[in-house]
C-alpha positions in Angstrom: 0.0 0.0 0.0 1.2 3.5 -0.8 0.0 6.6 1.1 -0.2 9.9 -0.8 -1.4 13.3 0.3 -2.5 13.9 -3.2 -5.1 12.7 -5.6 -4.8 11.6 -9.2 -6.0 14.2 -11.7 -5.2 12.5 -15.0 -4.7 8.9 -16.2 -1.9 9.6 -18.7 1.8 8.9 -18.4 2.3 12.4 -17.0 0.3 12.8 -13.8 -1.1 16.0 -12.6 -1.7 16.0 -8.9 -3.4 18.2 -6.4 -3.7 18.5 -2.6 -6.2 16.1 -1.2 -7.0 14.0 1.8 -4.7 11.0 2.4 -5.3 8.4 -0.3 -4.2 4.8 -0.3 -3.3 3.3 -3.7 -2.2 -0.2 -4.5 -0.7 -1.6 -7.7 -2.2 -4.6 -9.4 -0.8 -7.1 -11.8 -1.7 -5.2 -15.0 0.1 -2.0 -14.0 -3.0 -0.2 -12.6 -3.4 1.6 -9.4 -6.6 1.3 -7.4 -7.9 3.3 -4.5 -9.3 1.7 -1.4 -11.0 5.0 -0.6 -12.7 5.6 -3.9 -15.2 8.0 -2.5 -12.5 10.5 -1.7 -11.3 10.6 -5.3 -13.9 13.0 -6.6 -13.3 14.7 -9.0 -10.4 12.4 -9.9 -10.5 9.0 -11.6 -9.6 5.9 -9.5 -7.3 4.2 -12.0 -4.0 4.9 -13.6 -3.2 2.7 -16.5 0.5 2.2 -17.3 1.5 1.7 -20.9 3.3 -1.4 -22.0 7.1 -1.3 -22.4 6.7 -3.2 -25.6 6.0 -1.0 -28.6 8.3 -2.2 -31.4 7.8 -5.9 -32.2 9.7 -8.0 -34.8 8.5 -11.4 -35.9 10.8 -14.1 -37.2 9.1 -16.5 -39.5 6.1 -14.2 -40.3 4.6 -16.2 -43.1 4.5 -19.7 -41.6 1.4 -21.6 -40.4 1.5 -19.9 -37.0 3.8 -17.0 -37.8 1.3 -15.5 -40.2 -1.5 -15.7 -37.6 0.7 -14.2 -34.9 1.7 -11.4 -37.3 -1.9 -10.5 -38.1 -2.8 -10.4 -34.4 0.2 -8.2 -33.6 -0.6 -5.9 -36.5 -4.2 -5.6 -35.2 -3.0 -4.2 -31.9 -2.8 -0.5 -32.3 -0.2 0.1 -29.7 2.4 -2.0 -31.6 4.7 -1.2 -34.5 5.4 -4.5 -36.2 8.3 -5.6 -38.3 8.6 -8.9 -40.2 12.0 -10.6 -40.6 12.0 -12.5 -43.8 14.6 -14.6 -45.6 15.7 -13.1 -48.9 14.8 -16.2 -50.8 11.2 -16.3 -49.5 8.5 -15.6 -52.1 5.7 -15.5 -49.5 3.8 -12.2 -49.2 3.8 -10.3 -45.9 1.0 -8.1 -44.8 1.8 -4.6 -46.2 1.1 -3.1 -42.8 4.3 -4.6 -41.5 7.7 -3.2 -42.2 9.9 -5.9 -43.8 13.5 -6.6 -43.2 15.2 -9.2 -45.3 18.3 -11.2 -44.4 20.3 -13.9 -46.0 18.9 -17.4 -45.6 21.5 -18.5 -43.1 20.6 -15.6 -40.8 24.0 -13.9 -40.3 24.6 -12.8 -36.8 25.5 -9.2 -37.6 22.5 -8.8 -39.8 20.3 -10.1 -37.0 21.8 -7.6 -34.6 21.0 -4.8 -37.0 17.5 -6.1 -37.6 16.8 -6.3 -33.9 18.1 -2.8 -33.1 15.4 -0.6 -31.5 13.0 -3.5 -31.2 11.4 -4.1 -27.8 10.5 -7.7 -28.4 11.5 -10.5 -30.7 8.8 -13.1 -31.5 10.2 -16.3 -32.9 7.6 -18.2 -35.0 9.9 -20.4 -37.0 9.1 -24.1 -37.5 9.9 -26.7 -34.9 12.5 -28.3 -37.1 14.5 -25.1 -37.2 14.6 -24.6 -33.4 18.4 -24.9 -33.1 18.7 -21.5 -34.9 17.2 -19.8 -31.9 20.5 -19.7 -30.0 21.8 -17.2 -32.7 18.6 -15.2 -32.5 18.8 -15.0 -28.7 22.4 -13.8 -28.8 21.6 -11.2 -31.4 18.6 -10.0 -29.5 20.7 -9.6 -26.3 23.4 -7.7 -28.2 20.8 -5.4 -29.8 19.3 -4.6 -26.4 15.9 -6.3 -26.9 13.7 -6.2 -23.8 12.0 -9.6 -24.3 12.5 -12.7 -26.4 9.5 -14.9 -27.2 10.8 -18.4 -27.9 9.3 -20.6 -30.6 7.6 -23.0 -28.2 3.9 -23.4 -28.9 3.9 -27.0 -27.6 4.2 -29.1 -24.5 6.4 -29.1 -21.4 9.9 -29.4 -22.8 11.4 -29.2 -19.3 10.5 -32.8 -18.7 13.5 -35.1 -19.1 11.4 -37.8 -20.8 10.2 -35.2 -23.4 13.8 -34.2 -24.1 14.8 -37.8 -24.4 12.1 -38.5 -26.9 13.3 -36.4 -29.9 15.7 -33.6 -30.8 13.0 -30.9 -31.2 11.7 -31.3 -27.6 15.3 -31.5 -26.4 16.4 -28.3 -28.3 13.3 -26.4 -27.2 14.1 -27.3 -23.6 17.7 -26.2 -24.1 16.5 -22.9 -25.6 14.5 -22.3 -22.4 17.6 -23.2 -20.3 19.6 -20.7 -22.3 17.0 -18.0 -21.9 16.8 -18.5 -18.1 20.6 -18.1 -17.9 20.3 -14.7 -19.6 17.2 -13.5 -17.8 19.1 -10.9 -15.8 19.9 -9.2 -19.1 16.9 -9.9 -21.3 13.4 -11.1 -20.4 12.0 -14.1 -22.1 8.7 -15.9 -22.5 7.5 -19.2 -24.0 3.9 -20.0 -24.8 3.0 -23.6 -24.3 -0.4 -24.2 -25.9 -0.6 -27.9 -26.7 -1.8 -28.6 -30.2 -3.8 -26.7 -32.8 -6.6 -29.0 -34.0 -7.2 -27.2 -37.3 -3.5 -27.3 -38.2 -3.4 -30.9 -37.1 -6.3 -31.9 -39.2 -5.0 -30.3 -42.3 -1.5 -31.8 -41.8 -2.8 -35.3 -40.9 -1.4 -35.0 -37.4 -2.6 -36.5 -34.0 -3.7 -39.6 -36.0 -6.3 -37.7 -38.1 -6.7 -38.6 -41.7 -9.9 -36.9 -42.3 -10.1 -37.0 -46.1 -9.7 -40.8 -46.0 -12.0 -41.2 -42.9 -9.1 -43.0 -41.2 -7.7 -42.7 -37.7 -4.4 -44.0 -36.2 -4.8 -44.5 -32.5 -1.9 -45.0 -30.1 -2.4 -47.7 -27.5 -5.8 -47.5 -25.9 -6.4 -43.9 -27.1 -6.7 -42.6 -23.5 -3.6 -40.4 -23.3 -4.6 -36.8 -22.4 -3.3 -33.8 -24.3 -4.2 -30.1 -24.4 -5.4 -28.1 -27.4 -5.6 -24.4 -28.1 -7.0 -22.6 -31.1 -4.6 -20.7 -33.3 -6.6 -17.5 -32.6 -6.3 -17.9 -28.8 -2.6 -18.6 -29.1 -2.2 -15.3 -31.0 -4.4 -13.4 -28.5 -2.3 -14.8 -25.6 0.8 -13.3 -27.2 -0.8 -9.9 -27.9 -2.2 -9.6 -24.4 0.9 -10.8 -22.8 3.0 -8.0 -24.4 0.3 -5.3 -24.4 -1.5 -5.8 -21.0 0.0 -8.6 -18.9 3.7 -8.1 -19.4 4.6 -8.3 -15.7 2.9 -11.7 -15.1 4.4 -13.2 -18.2 8.0 -12.2 -17.8 10.7 -15.0 -17.6 8.3 -17.9 -17.6 6.4 -20.5 -19.6 2.9 -19.2 -20.3 0.6 -22.2 -20.0 -2.7 -22.0 -22.0 -5.2 -24.6 -23.0 -8.7 -24.3 -24.4 -9.5 -27.9 -23.5 -7.8 -31.3 -22.9 -8.9 -34.4 -24.8 -7.9 -37.9 -25.7 -7.6 -39.5 -29.1 -10.8 -41.4 -28.3 -12.6 -38.2 -27.7 -11.2 -36.7 -30.8 -12.2 -39.7 -32.9 -15.8 -39.5 -31.5 -15.9 -35.8 -32.4 -14.6 -36.4 -36.0 -17.2 -39.1 -36.6 -19.9 -36.7 -35.3 -18.7 -33.9 -37.5 -18.4 -35.9 -40.7 -21.4 -38.3 -40.0 -19.0 -41.1 -41.0 -17.4 -44.0 -39.1 -13.6 -43.9 -39.4 -11.4 -46.9 -40.1 -9.2 -47.2 -36.9 -5.7 -48.6 -36.8 -4.2 -49.1 -33.3 -0.4 -48.8 -32.9 1.8 -49.7 -29.9 3.5 -46.4 -28.9 6.5 -48.1 -27.3 7.3 -50.1 -30.4 6.7 -47.0 -32.6 9.1 -44.9 -30.5 11.8 -47.6 -30.8 11.3 -47.8 -34.5 11.3 -44.0 -35.1 14.3 -43.3 -32.9 16.2 -46.0 -34.8 15.2 -44.3 -38.1 16.4 -40.9 -36.7 19.7 -42.5 -35.7 20.0 -43.8 -39.3 19.5 -40.3 -40.7 15.8 -40.0 -41.3 14.4 -36.5 -40.7 10.7 -37.4 -41.2 10.9 -39.9 -38.3 11.3 -36.9 -35.9 7.8 -35.7 -37.0 6.3 -39.0 -35.9 8.1 -38.7 -32.5 6.7 -35.2 -32.0 3.2 -36.5 -32.7 3.7 -39.4 -30.3 4.9 -37.0 -27.6 1.6 -35.2 -27.7 -1.0 -38.0 -28.0 0.5 -40.7 -25.8 -0.1 -38.6 -22.7 3.3 -39.4 -21.2 5.5 -36.5 -22.2 4.1 -33.3 -20.7 1.3 -32.6 -23.3 -1.5 -32.4 -20.7 -0.8 -28.8 -19.8 -3.5 -28.7 -17.1 -1.2 -31.0 -15.2 2.0 -29.1 -16.0 1.4 -25.6 -14.7 -1.2 -23.0 -13.8 -3.1 -22.0 -16.9 -3.2 -18.3 -17.8 -6.3 -18.3 -20.0 -8.3 -16.1 -17.7 -5.4 -13.8 -16.9 -4.8 -13.2 -20.6 -8.5 -12.8 -21.4 -8.8 -15.8 -23.7 -12.4 -16.6 -24.7 -13.6 -20.1 -23.9 -13.8 -22.5 -26.8 -16.2 -25.3 -27.6 -14.6 -28.6 -28.6 -17.3 -29.5 -31.1 -17.2 -26.1 -32.8 -13.4 -26.3 -33.0 -13.6 -29.8 -34.6 -16.2 -28.7 -37.0 -13.9 -25.8 -38.1 -11.0 -28.3 -38.5 -13.1 -30.6 -40.7 -14.2 -27.6 -42.8 -10.6 -26.6 -43.2 -9.7 -30.1 -44.5 -12.6 -30.0 -47.0 -11.6 -26.5 -48.2 -8.1 -27.8 -48.6 -9.4 -30.6 -50.8 -11.4 -28.3 -53.0 -8.3 -26.1 -53.6 -6.3 -29.2 -54.7 -8.8 -30.1 -57.4 
């Protein structure tokens, strides 16, 4: 509690004050001050809203499946000035509202430092298979004086030893978090763990879903629990963390989940949404892990993809986020999602994808 012999006259960054009776103000988690003697505030207002320290935001991987969604959400926040960092070879179009900085495909360190200059936050949205490049991005961000680095996480709890042992992507994402923790006295960091996106998964035949073929691959008994979040809520979590809830989201994993499901629940919803019975194949997860890890050791890159999928749906590697940490959905103002509606949208996306291919 803070005692003042003044009262608040304005709610802008520059405060005009006047003599008043003693007023007790407390600061809350969103940077607002509230009076416990509101009746004594007249003619003043009871709240002072502090502005976010994050104004200039740069996005790495702005045209990818999640990067494009994050970019749009950031651009729609009027308090942000958004820059897109794009590889010179990329032919993908970036929203013209964003400033574009192009760099060589191998992301030279000095070019990154120059690109990150005067940026308050770096948002990494590169693909999971490029996660090892984050170390260079982090070093460049620190050198440039960036205030917060948002890691390319968007998955499960990669701090679990069993997750890191399962595949190189989980291990490297965990190591990125370790690296950021070690630098947290110089630069803030944040990682959003959101589980899986059902629409993305359906259109990429992930989580055992082969919607076009009305086929489903189930691991074990299909009772492993895993969390899911919509792409829209993932993007909203990022925007609100940087614009409104920066204090609560500093130097931590931000756990969010719209709902937790099993493969059996997912299968039931798919059959409801399509009005069709799916052909189901059951696979032993332990045998699959042994097989795919052997393929990775022999040089197969695609086998890693299967191990990532197994990490989520088996329920044994930190994918049930409700069990991993305190969810921040409410803190970040994320609207509740209905499972059936999300599955309907995922099926519709697959059908639209099929029409485009014809």
